[in-house]
C-alpha positions in Angstrom: 89.5 125.6 99.7 88.9 127.9 102.7 91.6 130.3 103.8 93.7 129.4 106.8 93.2 131.6 109.9 94.3 131.4 113.5 91.3 130.6 115.6 90.8 130.9 119.3 88.5 128.1 120.6 86.6 129.3 123.7 85.2 125.9 124.6 88.1 123.5 124.4 88.6 121.5 127.4 86.6 120.0 130.2 88.2 119.4 133.6 89.1 115.8 134.6 85.9 114.1 135.6 84.9 110.8 137.2 82.6 108.8 135.0 81.0 107.4 138.1 80.1 111.0 139.2 79.3 112.3 135.8 77.1 109.4 134.7 75.5 108.1 137.9 72.7 106.5 136.0 75.0 104.1 134.3 77.4 102.8 137.0 76.4 100.4 139.8 78.4 99.7 142.9 81.2 97.4 141.6 78.9 94.8 140.1 78.4 95.9 136.5 76.8 98.7 134.5 73.2 99.7 134.5 72.3 99.4 130.8 70.0 101.9 129.1 67.0 100.9 127.0 68.7 102.4 123.9 71.7 100.1 124.5 69.5 97.0 125.1 67.3 97.6 122.1 69.9 96.3 119.7 71.1 93.6 122.0 67.6 92.0 121.9 67.7 91.8 118.1 70.9 89.7 118.0 72.3 86.5 119.4 74.7 88.1 121.8 76.6 87.2 125.0 78.9 89.8 126.6 80.2 91.4 129.7 79.3 95.0 130.5 81.7 96.4 131.3 84.3 94.1 129.7 87.0 95.1 132.3 86.8 95.3 136.0 89.2 95.9 138.9 90.2 93.0 141.0 88.0 92.8 144.0 85.0 94.2 142.2 82.8 92.5 139.5 80.9 93.0 136.3 77.7 92.0 134.6 77.0 89.2 132.1 74.1 89.6 129.6 72.8 87.2 127.0 70.2 87.5 124.3 71.0 84.0 122.9 68.6 82.1 125.1 71.3 81.1 127.5 70.0 80.9 131.1 73.1 79.6 132.8 76.8 80.6 132.7 78.8 77.5 133.2 82.6 77.8 133.2 85.0 76.9 136.0 86.8 80.2 135.5 83.9 82.3 136.7 82.4 82.9 140.1 79.7 85.2 141.5 79.1 87.3 144.7 82.8 87.3 145.8 83.2 83.5 145.8 86.9 82.6 145.6 86.5 79.3 143.8 84.1 77.6 141.4 80.8 76.6 143.1 78.7 75.6 140.0 76.8 77.1 137.1 75.8 80.7 137.5 72.0 81.3 137.0 70.9 84.1 134.7 67.7 86.1 135.3 65.1 88.0 133.2 62.8 89.1 135.9 64.3 92.5 136.8 66.5 91.1 139.6 70.2 90.3 140.0 71.1 93.2 137.7 68.5 92.5 135.0 67.5 96.0 133.7 64.2 95.1 132.0 62.1 92.1 133.1 60.8 89.7 130.5 62.6 91.3 127.5 64.5 88.2 126.5 67.8 89.4 127.8 69.1 87.2 130.6 71.5 88.8 133.1 73.6 88.2 136.2 75.5 91.0 138.0 78.5 90.6 140.4 80.2 88.1 138.1 84.0 87.9 138.3 86.9 85.5 137.8 87.3 83.0 140.6 90.1 84.3 142.7 92.0 81.1 142.5 92.2 81.6 138.7 93.5 85.1 138.7 97.1 85.6 137.6 97.9 89.2 136.5 101.1 88.1 134.8 99.0 87.3 131.8 99.1 90.8 130.5 102.4 92.6 131.3 101.8 92.0 135.0 98.7 94.2 135.3 95.8 92.3 133.9 94.4 88.8 132.9 92.2 87.7 130.1 91.2 84.0 129.8 89.6 82.5 126.8 85.8 82.5 126.3 84.1 81.5 123.0 81.4 84.1 123.5 82.9 87.3 124.9 85.9 89.1 126.5 86.5 89.6 130.2 89.5 91.4 131.6 90.5 91.7 135.3 92.8 94.6 136.1 95.1 95.2 139.0 93.1 97.1 141.6 96.1 99.2 142.6 95.7 101.0 139.2 92.3 102.4 140.1 92.4 106.2 140.2 95.9 106.4 138.7 95.0 107.0 135.0 93.6 110.5 134.3 91.1 111.0 131.6 89.0 113.9 130.2 85.6 114.3 128.6 86.2 116.3 125.5 84.2 118.8 123.5 83.7 117.5 119.9 81.5 119.9 118.0 81.7 117.8 114.8 79.9 114.9 116.4 77.1 116.2 118.7 75.3 113.6 120.7 78.3 111.4 121.3 80.6 111.4 124.3 84.4 111.5 123.6 86.7 110.5 126.4 90.5 110.5 126.2 93.3 109.3 128.4 97.0 109.8 127.6 97.1 106.8 125.2 93.5 105.8 124.3 90.5 107.6 122.8 86.9 106.4 123.5 83.9 107.3 121.3 80.6 106.4 123.1 77.6 106.7 120.8 75.2 106.4 123.7 72.2 107.5 121.6 73.0 105.2 118.7 73.1 108.2 116.4 76.1 107.2 114.4 76.4 103.4 114.9 72.8 102.4 115.4 73.5 98.6 115.1 76.5 98.4 117.3 77.8 96.1 118.7 76.5 93.6 116.1 77.5 95.8 113.2 79.2 99.1 112.4 77.0 99.5 109.3 75.8 101.7 107.8 78.7 103.8 109.0 81.9 102.4 107.6 84.8 103.2 109.9 87.8 102.7 107.6 87.0 104.9 104.6 88.2 108.4 104.8 84.8 110.0 104.8 82.2 111.7 106.9 81.0 108.2 107.9 84.1 108.0 110.1 82.6 110.0 112.9 84.8 108.6 115.6 87.8 109.6 113.5 86.4 113.1 113.1 85.9 113.5 116.8 89.6 112.5 117.5 91.0 114.8 114.8 88.9 117.7 115.7 90.5 117.7 119.2 94.1 116.4 118.6 94.6 117.6 115.0 96.5 116.0 112.2 99.1 114.4 114.4 98.9 110.8 113.4 100.3 108.5 110.7 97.6 105.9 111.3 94.5 105.4 113.3 93.1 102.1 114.7 89.4 101.8 115.1 88.3 98.9 117.4 85.2 98.0 119.4 85.3 98.4 123.1 83.6 95.1 123.8 84.0 91.8 122.0 81.2 89.4 121.1 81.2 86.4 118.8 79.0 88.5 116.5 81.7 91.1 115.9 81.1 94.7 114.9 84.4 94.5 113.1 85.3 91.0 111.8 89.0 90.4 111.8 91.3 93.3 110.8 92.0 95.4 107.7 93.5 98.7 106.6 92.2 101.4 104.3 95.3 103.3 103.0 94.8 106.1 100.6 98.0 108.1 100.3 101.7 108.1 100.7 104.3 110.8 100.5 107.1 108.6 99.1 108.4 110.0 95.9 110.1 106.9 94.6 110.2 103.2 95.4 108.2 103.2 98.6 105.2 100.9 99.6 102.9 102.6 97.1 105.3 103.0 94.2 102.7 103.8 91.4 100.7 106.4 93.4 101.1 110.1 92.9 102.1 111.9 96.1 99.1 113.3 97.9 96.7 111.6 95.6 93.5 111.4 97.6 89.9 110.5 96.9 87.0 113.0 96.8 85.6 112.1 100.3 88.9 112.6 102.0 88.3 116.1 103.4 85.2 114.9 105.1 87.3 113.0 107.6 87.5 116.1 109.8 86.4 119.0 107.6 89.9 120.1 107.1 93.0 118.8 105.3 94.7 115.9 107.1 98.0 115.8 105.2 99.8 113.4 107.6 97.1 110.7 108.1 98.0 107.9 105.8 95.6 105.1 106.6 93.0 103.7 109.0 93.2 100.3 110.6 90.1 98.5 111.8 90.7 95.6 114.2 88.0 93.6 115.9 90.4 92.6 118.7 93.4 94.7 119.6 93.8 92.9 122.9 94.6 89.4 121.7 95.3 89.9 118.0 98.5 92.0 118.3 99.7 90.0 115.3 96.7 91.3 113.3 97.5 94.9 114.4 101.2 94.5 113.4 100.0 92.9 110.1 97.9 95.9 109.2 100.6 98.4 110.2 103.1 96.6 108.0 100.6 96.8 105.2 100.7 100.6 105.8 104.4 101.3 106.1 105.7 98.6 103.7 102.9 96.8 101.8 103.7 94.4 99.0 103.3 96.4 95.8 107.1 96.8 95.7 107.3 93.3 94.3 104.7 93.8 91.6 107.1 95.0 88.9 109.5 92.1 89.0 108.0 88.8 87.7 110.5 86.6 89.5 109.4 88.2 92.9 105.9 86.7 92.4 102.7 88.7 93.0 100.9 86.1 95.1 97.5 87.6 96.0 98.8 91.1 95.3 98.7 92.0 99.0 100.7 89.7 101.1 104.2 88.2 101.0 103.8 84.8 99.4 104.5 82.0 101.8 106.5 80.2 99.1 109.1 83.0 99.0 111.9 84.0 101.3 111.7 87.8 101.0 110.0 88.4 104.3 108.7 86.3 107.3 106.9 89.1 109.1 103.2 89.2 110.0 102.6 90.2 106.4 103.6 86.8 105.0 101.1 84.1 104.5 101.7 80.5 105.7 103.2 78.1 103.2 100.0 76.7 101.6 99.8 73.0 100.6 101.5 72.5 97.3 98.5 70.8 95.7 95.4 71.9 97.7 96.5 75.5 98.1 94.7 78.0 100.4 93.5 77.6 103.1 95.4 74.4 103.8 98.8 75.2 105.3 101.9 72.9 105.5 101.7 71.8 109.2 104.5 72.6 111.7 106.5 69.7 113.0 105.1 70.5 116.5 101.4 69.3 116.4 100.6 72.0 119.0 101.8 74.7 116.7 99.0 75.9 114.4 101.0 78.7 112.7 102.5 76.5 110.0 106.1 76.8 108.6 108.4 79.2 106.9 110.8 78.2 104.1 114.5 79.1 103.9 117.0 78.3 101.3 119.8 75.8 102.1 123.4 76.7 101.5 123.5 74.7 98.2 121.4 77.4 96.5 124.3 79.9 96.7 126.4 77.7 94.4 123.7 77.2 91.7 123.5 78.9 88.4 120.2 80.6 87.6 119.4 78.0 84.9 120.1 75.1 87.3 118.2 76.2 90.4 115.6 73.4 90.1 118.2 70.7 90.1 120.6 71.9 92.8 118.8 74.4 95.1 116.9 73.0 98.1 114.9 74.5 101.0 114.0 73.6 104.5 110.8 73.9 106.5 111.1 75.9 109.8 108.3 76.0 112.3 106.8 79.5 112.8 107.9 80.5 116.4 104.8 80.5 118.6 106.3 81.3 122.1 108.4 84.1 123.4 111.5 82.0 123.8 111.2 80.7 120.2 110.6 84.2 118.9 113.7 85.5 120.7 115.8 82.6 119.4 114.7 83.0 115.8 113.4 86.6 115.3 114.0 86.4 111.6 111.1 83.9 111.3 108.5 86.3 112.6 109.7 89.9 112.3 110.1 92.3 109.4 112.9 91.3 107.1 115.6 93.8 106.1 113.9 94.1 102.8 110.6 95.2 104.4 112.5 97.5 106.7 114.1 99.1 103.7 110.7 99.5 101.9 109.3 101.2 105.0 112.3 103.5 105.2 113.4 102.2 108.6 116.8 101.3 107.2 118.6 102.5 104.1 119.4 100.3 101.1 123.1 100.1 102.0 122.2 98.9 105.5 120.5 95.7 104.2 123.1 93.0 105.1 124.9 91.3 102.2 123.5 87.9 103.2 119.9 89.3 103.1 120.0 90.7 99.6 119.1 87.6 97.6 115.7 86.0 97.6 114.0 82.9 96.3 110.5 81.7 95.4 109.6 78.0 94.8 106.7 75.7 93.9 103.4 76.8 92.4 101.9 80.2 93.1 99.6 78.9 95.8 99.1 82.4 97.2 97.9 83.5 93.7 94.9 81.1 93.6 96.0 77.7 92.4 94.8 74.6 94.2 92.7 71.5 94.1 89.4 72.0 92.4 86.2 70.8 94.1 85.1 68.6 97.0 86.0 65.2 95.5 89.7 65.9 95.1 90.1 67.5 98.5 88.2 64.9 100.5 89.8 61.9 98.7 93.3 63.2 98.8 93.7 65.3 101.9 90.7 65.4 104.2 91.9 62.8 106.8 95.4 64.2 107.1 94.5 67.9 107.4 91.5 67.5 109.6 94.1 66.4 112.2 96.7 69.0 111.4 94.7 72.1 110.5 91.6 73.9 111.9 89.9 74.8 108.6 86.6 72.9 108.0 86.3 70.9 104.8 83.4 73.1 103.8 85.6 76.2 103.9 88.3 74.5 101.9 85.9 73.3 99.3 84.4 76.8 98.9 87.9 78.3 98.5 88.8 75.7 95.9 85.9 76.2 93.5 86.9 76.6 89.9 90.6 77.5 90.2 93.6 76.3 88.3 95.6 73.3 89.5 99.1 73.9 91.0 101.3 72.4 88.3 104.8 72.4 89.8 105.6 69.3 91.8 107.3 69.7 95.2 109.2 66.9 97.0 108.9 67.5 100.8 109.6 64.0 101.9 112.6 65.4 103.7 111.6 68.6 105.5 115.2 69.7 105.6 115.7 69.3 101.9 112.6 70.4 100.0 113.0 70.6 96.2 110.7 71.8 93.5 110.2 71.9 89.7 110.1 75.7 89.9 112.6 77.9 91.7 113.3 81.6 91.0 116.0 83.9 92.4 116.2 87.7 92.5 118.1 90.4 94.3 117.5 93.6 96.1 119.2 95.5 93.3 116.8 94.0 90.8 113.8 95.1 92.9 115.3 98.6 93.2 115.9 98.9 89.5 112.4 97.8 88.5 110.9 100.4 90.9 112.7 103.4 89.5 115.7 103.5 91.8 116.4 103.7 95.5 113.4 104.7 97.6 113.1 108.4 98.4 113.1 109.6 101.0 115.6 107.2 102.4 114.3 107.3 106.0 110.7 107.2 107.3 108.6 105.7 110.1 111.3 105.6 112.7 108.3 106.6 114.9 104.8 105.5 113.9 102.2 107.7 115.5 99.0 105.6 115.8 96.0 106.6 117.9 93.5 104.0 119.1 89.8 104.8 118.9 87.6 102.5 121.0 84.0 102.5 119.7 81.0 101.7 121.9 77.3 102.4 122.4 77.8 102.8 126.2 80.2 104.8 128.3 83.5 103.0 129.1 84.2 102.0 132.7 87.2 103.3 134.5 88.7 99.8 134.4 88.3 99.7 130.6 90.0 103.1 130.3 92.8 102.0 132.5 93.3 98.7 130.7 93.5 100.1 127.2 95.6 103.0 128.3 98.1 100.6 129.8 97.9 98.3 126.8 99.0 101.0 124.3 101.6 102.3 126.7 103.1 98.8 126.8 103.1 98.6 123.0 105.3 101.7 123.1 107.7 100.6 125.9 108.0 96.8 125.6 110.9 95.5 123.5 110.3 91.7 123.7 107.2 89.4 123.2 105.1 88.6 126.3 103.9 85.1 126.8 100.3 84.5 127.7 99.1 82.2 130.5 96.8 79.9 128.5 98.5 77.3 126.3 98.1 78.0 122.6 97.6 81.7 122.8 100.2 83.6 120.8 102.5 86.0 122.7 101.8 89.7 122.7 104.3 91.0 120.2 105.2 94.7 120.5 105.8 96.8 117.4 109.4 97.5 118.5 110.2 93.8 118.4 108.3 93.3 115.1 110.4 95.9 113.4 113.7 94.6 114.8 114.1 97.6 117.1 114.0 100.1 114.1 110.6 101.8 114.9 108.5 102.8 117.9 104.7 102.8 118.1 103.6 106.1 119.6 100.0 106.3 120.7 100.2 109.4 122.9 97.4 111.9 122.9 99.0 115.2 123.4 97.8 117.4 126.3 96.3 114.6 128.4 98.1 114.0 131.7 99.7 110.6 132.1 99.3 110.5 135.9 101.5 108.6 138.3 101.4 105.5 136.1 103.3 107.2 133.3 106.6 107.5 135.0 108.3 104.9 132.8 106.6 105.9 129.5 108.9 108.0 127.3 106.0 109.7 125.5 104.7 111.1 128.9 107.7 113.5 129.0 109.7 115.8 126.7 112.7 114.2 125.1 116.1 114.2 126.6 118.3 116.7 124.8 117.4 117.5 121.2 115.2 114.7 119.9 115.2 116.4 116.5 118.9 116.1 116.1 119.6 113.8 113.1 115.9 112.9 112.6 114.9 112.7 108.9 112.4 115.6 108.7 112.0 116.6 105.1 113.1 119.6 103.1 110.8 122.5 104.1 109.8 120.9 107.4 110.2 122.2 110.9 110.7 119.8 113.8 109.6 120.0 117.4 109.7 117.8 120.5 106.1 116.5 120.8 105.7 114.1 123.8 109.3 113.0 123.8 109.5 112.2 120.1 110.4 114.3 117.0 107.4 115.7 115.2 108.0 117.0 111.7 105.6 119.5 110.1 105.8 121.2 106.7 106.1 124.9 107.3 103.3 127.2 106.2 103.1 127.4 102.5 104.0 123.8 102.0 102.0 120.6 102.5 103.0 117.0 103.3 103.6 114.7 106.2 106.7 116.4 107.5 109.1 113.8 105.9 108.1 115.1 102.5 106.9 118.6 101.8 105.8 120.2 98.6 103.4 122.8 97.2 99.7 122.0 97.3 99.6 122.5 93.5 101.6 119.3 93.1 99.0 117.3 95.1 95.2 116.8 95.0 94.6 118.7 98.3 93.8 122.1 96.8 91.6 120.4 94.1 89.3 118.5 96.3 86.1 119.9 97.8 85.9 120.7 101.4 83.5 118.9 103.8 81.0 121.8 103.5 81.1 121.7 99.7 80.6 117.9 99.8 77.6 118.3 102.1 76.0 121.0 99.9 76.7 119.1 96.7 75.7 115.7 95.4 78.2 113.5 97.4 75.8 112.0 99.9 77.9 108.8 99.9 80.6 110.7 101.8 78.3 111.1 104.8 76.5 108.9 107.3 73.0 108.0 106.5 70.5 110.2 108.3 73.3 112.3 109.6 73.1 116.0 110.3 76.8 116.4 109.5 76.2 119.1 107.0 74.2 121.2 109.4 77.1 121.8 111.8 80.2 121.7 109.7 81.7 125.2 109.2 85.3 125.2 108.0 85.7 128.8 109.2 85.3 127.7 112.8 88.1 125.1 112.5 91.8 125.8 113.1 94.4 125.5 110.2 96.7 122.5 109.7 97.6 120.7 111.8 94.3 121.6 113.5 92.9 120.4 116.7 91.9 122.2 119.9 94.1 123.9 122.5 95.8 122.5 124.5 95.7 119.2 122.6 96.9 120.3 119.2 100.6 119.9 118.4 100.8 123.6 117.8 98.8 124.8 120.8 99.7 128.1 122.3 97.6 129.0 125.3 94.0 129.0 124.0 95.2 129.4 120.4 96.2 126.9 117.7 99.1 128.2 115.6 100.1 127.6 112.0 102.9 125.2 111.4 106.2 126.9 111.9 104.8 129.9 113.8 106.2 130.8 117.3 104.3 130.8 120.5 104.5 133.7 123.1 103.9 131.5 126.1 103.4 134.4 128.4 100.6 135.9 126.4 99.4 132.7 124.7 99.5 134.3 121.2 100.9 133.0 117.9 103.7 135.0 116.2 104.9 134.9 112.7 108.1 132.9 112.2 111.4 134.7 112.1 114.3 133.7 110.0 116.3 133.0 113.2 113.7 130.7 114.6 113.0 128.8 111.3 116.6 128.7 110.0 119.0 128.8 112.9 117.2 127.2 115.8 116.7 123.9 113.9 119.7 121.6 114.2 121.2 119.2 111.8 119.6 120.7 108.6 121.1 119.7 105.3 121.6 122.2 102.5 118.4 121.2 100.7 116.4 121.2 103.9 117.7 124.6 104.7 116.9 126.2 101.3 113.5 124.6 101.1 112.3 126.6 104.1 112.0 129.7 101.8 113.8 132.3 103.8 117.2 130.7 104.6 120.6 130.6 103.1 123.3 127.9 103.4 126.6 128.9 104.9 128.8 126.4 103.1 131.9 127.0 105.1 130.2 126.6 108.4 127.7 124.0 107.1 124.9 125.8 108.9 121.6 127.2 108.0 121.3 131.0 108.4 118.6 133.5 107.9 118.8 135.2 104.6 117.9 138.8 105.4 119.0 141.1 108.2 115.4 142.2 108.8 114.7 138.7 109.9 111.5 138.3 107.9 110.5 134.8 106.8 108.2 135.0 103.7 106.4 131.9 102.5 108.1 129.6 100.0 107.2 130.4 96.4 105.7 127.9 94.1 107.7 127.7 90.9 105.0 125.9 88.9 103.9 128.0 85.9 100.3 129.3 86.1 99.4 130.6 82.7 96.5 133.0 82.2 94.4 133.2 79.1 95.1 136.3 77.0 92.9 135.3 74.1 89.8 133.1 74.2 90.4 132.3 70.5 93.7 130.5 71.2 94.2 129.6 74.8 93.3 126.6 77.0 90.0 127.2 78.8 91.0 125.4 82.0 93.4 126.1 84.9 96.4 123.9 84.2 96.6 122.8 87.8 93.1 121.2 87.4 94.1 119.1 84.4 96.0 115.8 84.5 98.1 114.4 81.7 97.1 110.7 81.5 98.8 109.8 78.3 99.5 111.1 74.8 95.8 110.6 73.9 94.0 111.8 77.0 93.9 114.8 79.4 91.5 114.4 82.3 89.9 116.9 84.6 91.1 116.8 88.2 88.1 116.0 90.5 86.1 114.0 88.0 83.5 112.4 90.3 81.0 110.7 88.0 78.0 111.5 85.8 76.1 114.7 86.7 78.6 115.4 89.5 80.2 118.9 89.7 81.0 119.0 93.4 84.6 120.4 93.7 84.9 120.9 89.9 86.5 124.2 88.9 84.6 126.0 86.1 86.2 126.8 82.8 86.9 130.4 81.6 83.2 130.7 80.5 82.0 129.8 84.0 80.8 126.3 83.0 81.4 123.3 85.2 81.9 120.1 83.1 81.0 116.8 84.9 83.4 113.9 84.1 85.5 115.7 81.5 88.1 114.2 79.2 89.9 115.8 76.3 90.9 113.6 73.4 92.9 114.5 70.3 89.7 114.7 68.1 86.8 115.0 70.6 86.0 115.8 74.2 83.8 113.8 76.5 81.7 115.2 79.4 78.9 113.6 81.4 79.5 110.5 79.2 78.5 112.5 76.0 80.9 112.9 73.1 81.4 116.3 71.3 83.5 117.4 68.4 85.5 120.5 69.0 83.8 122.2 66.1 80.3 121.4 67.5 79.0 124.8 68.4 76.1 123.3 70.4 78.5 121.6 72.8 78.8 122.8 76.4 82.4 124.1 76.0 81.5 127.0 73.5 85.0 127.1 72.0 85.9 130.3 70.1 88.6 130.8 67.4 89.6 129.1 64.2 91.5 126.2 65.8 89.0 124.9 68.3 90.9 121.7 69.3 91.0 122.1 73.1 93.2 119.0 73.5 96.0 120.6 71.5 95.6 124.0 73.2 95.8 122.6 76.7 98.6 120.2 75.8 100.7 123.1 74.5 99.8 125.4 77.3 99.9 123.0 80.3 102.2 120.1 79.5 104.5 120.6 76.5 105.1 124.3 76.7 104.9 124.3 72.9 108.3 124.5 71.4 109.7 126.1 74.5 112.8 124.1 75.4 113.3 126.2 78.6 110.6 124.2 80.4 112.2 122.9 83.7 111.9 119.5 85.2 113.3 117.7 88.2 116.3 115.6 87.1 117.2 114.2 90.5 117.2 114.8 94.3 120.7 114.9 95.6 121.9 113.3 98.9 121.7 116.6 100.7 118.1 117.1 99.6 119.0 119.8 97.0 117.3 119.6 93.7 119.0 119.1 90.3 116.8 121.0 87.8 117.2 120.6 84.1 115.4 121.9 81.0 113.7 120.1 78.1 116.3 121.6 75.8 119.1 120.0 77.9 117.2 116.7 77.8 116.7 117.0 74.0 120.4 117.2 73.5 121.2 114.0 75.4 121.9 110.7 73.7 119.1 108.3 73.2 120.1 105.9 76.0 120.4 108.7 78.6 117.2 110.3 77.4 115.3 107.1 77.7 116.8 106.5 81.2 115.8 109.9 82.4 112.3 109.7 80.9 111.5 106.2 82.1 113.5 106.1 85.3 111.4 108.8 87.0 108.1 107.4 85.6 106.7 106.9 89.0 106.0 109.7 91.4 109.3 111.6 91.5 108.7 115.3 91.7 109.2 117.9 94.3 108.3 121.5 95.3 106.5 122.4 92.1 108.8 120.8 89.6 107.5 118.0 87.3 109.2 114.9 86.2 110.8 114.7 82.7 108.0 112.5 81.4 105.3 115.1 82.3 107.3 118.3 81.6 108.8 117.1 78.3 106.4 114.6 76.7 107.5 115.4 73.1 111.1 114.9 73.9 110.3 111.7 75.9 107.9 110.3 73.2 
């Protein structure tokens, strides 16, 4: 891993520019873009209809292009040449006229297309825009008074040469105008996957290289929409979490990242947790919320309790009452299963139903639930008024809010701490098997009530088990079943190792939006998406759409019951006059850090009106949790440069020159970015986390004890002590600097790093690069497959071992097996006892018979650590010993201390 240095970036920022002036060859006079041959080359290869640009200011117009053979555009919503009402079909041309860029190329075109003025109603989207339904594309008209009110900048992105990066205050645009990175866009984003944390994610790299590691999540979305989508639907790739116990990724080690992770930006991105891809962020706000709930809560919390039902292992089962947010599936038909939902009572409502227990369930014994517990069907709310009247049927439940850390366990209301599941596990794959049963039993009914074609249903139903439990839904207000289970919040907490830690998280979700295109965005597009993400931050209630049947726009604040804010601000970009009512366009009122749950060892600052937590230098994490790098995978993974020079081509885009221009020495340290856009910008410098800024000179200064310890408000004892240079004044309950000389040295890692004194007896590997899997296997950190040694640390003899595993009697490397006494093996072990498994187990994990080995017993309420020894654990009774060894069996560890199961495996055996 490279050393961290403070870097001054000489080329960092371009003055605000007009796209119309900067790219005069693209923009025409208010009637649509002039499209390049590079852009059109891929349009010709596909069956595409779209508007370019996809947004225009009211009073101007855009261009419609078609490579599908369409020669007329016939919809009563659209007009041409300033007509105010529909006058008939719009003729398209392929003769080099009427905006057609290339004659006789199979692409039919008409410029100066716009909504008929008598159809325009800007109340459709928060009072500033309108989008009506087209089966083939997306067209947005924007309030003309907004033209010129949203500043934007063209940015320097050295990691992605050849592309143009443009940023407004709340939206980032990555224009691959030469089709270097996304050659098949907009029909496909292949071969460059956008969700994986890898060098293929060039748009992500461009964003992070400018704004640094300042985001919890990123959303990648196409600028324009076509029925042949570059991104079909929505999804999330989530690779890490910093929760230490009982969070949404309960079985993951903190900071456990894959080998390609560093290639996202060339530098560590400790905060970034996942990447959402969404084919339509405009109309599918439910999909955006869905993926973010996957990120902050997920469903793995239910996996360890059988009664809670796994479903499809990803979504809240529709046949359970635990949660009715966007993460919950509909209630699928009790016999047919997916994708046939129980229809709503309102035939116009295609969202299905939720189930809720009736009051009789509270009086039932667990062994009598099937005979006395009944449920009721409730229509999923599909309008603003219905959502406001019954928010519990569409927003995150208290259970999901608890899992996300938005509320504490004791804040879950008493009447929301008991949950039920009923019927067969239709989310888990049961259903009718084959065409005959579906068509004969359900085709006529569900063709009326549901939109899924019979062919899709039949395909989903191939070779799956029948749903065995009968459900009587003859009375929708009293639905009964042969199977009913009941479980509680306390049971879920117990099966997941105890109450989640940290207790609080995601009060603010920082999520940046990256809009991908192979042409430059228009000003109207920049304005529309900037305003869209601003409204997602500021709106507190759903917004009804004009056209019947379109779901309301549901802001994140409402979806989380007011417990979280979606923050998409790009630091350092001026909001302009339109940002007057947007909190993130200003600094916070008073001390925004007061009472905010930054973690032990973190420093907090006001970043764009919201608290921003950063682990101080010497620690890593997301600012809510901080620890030493030795406890994570970060210092054990290869850098982007190492990946490029090694044998990990799959981390990088095909035919990419990524490795020719990545140089870690030219990039700033965490949180990275360029001045003035980085969270730690200071003049033209980017400072380390926790350093001070001399604003007059624009230079970074080492932290002082007074600035780290005393100028942060509301620190607990544990948070204070974890900073490494502070003391706790118990009487005053304040954090104070420890020394009079005011120095603030880095926190010290307590993890034991043992050196080898004798090659005849010691372990040949750095203990930090070995992982205790179980009593029969120790694996090498960084194993990356056969023949792969990229990022692998050599043993004491200087040998790198691909895919290494130590077993009690043999070792395996590169899929070959060797006995420890085999002198021809690659390890070349010296000494009488050559068993490297035993040597490394004693040296790295058990400490031999040393009962002074320390482990983390628990984390107290004030964030201080309770540290015990293996000797203390050995002297406990069997019940307490078992509780300690198994209760922390997940990812509980902190600041270099291991859990009892890892530190004391002999005692815990």
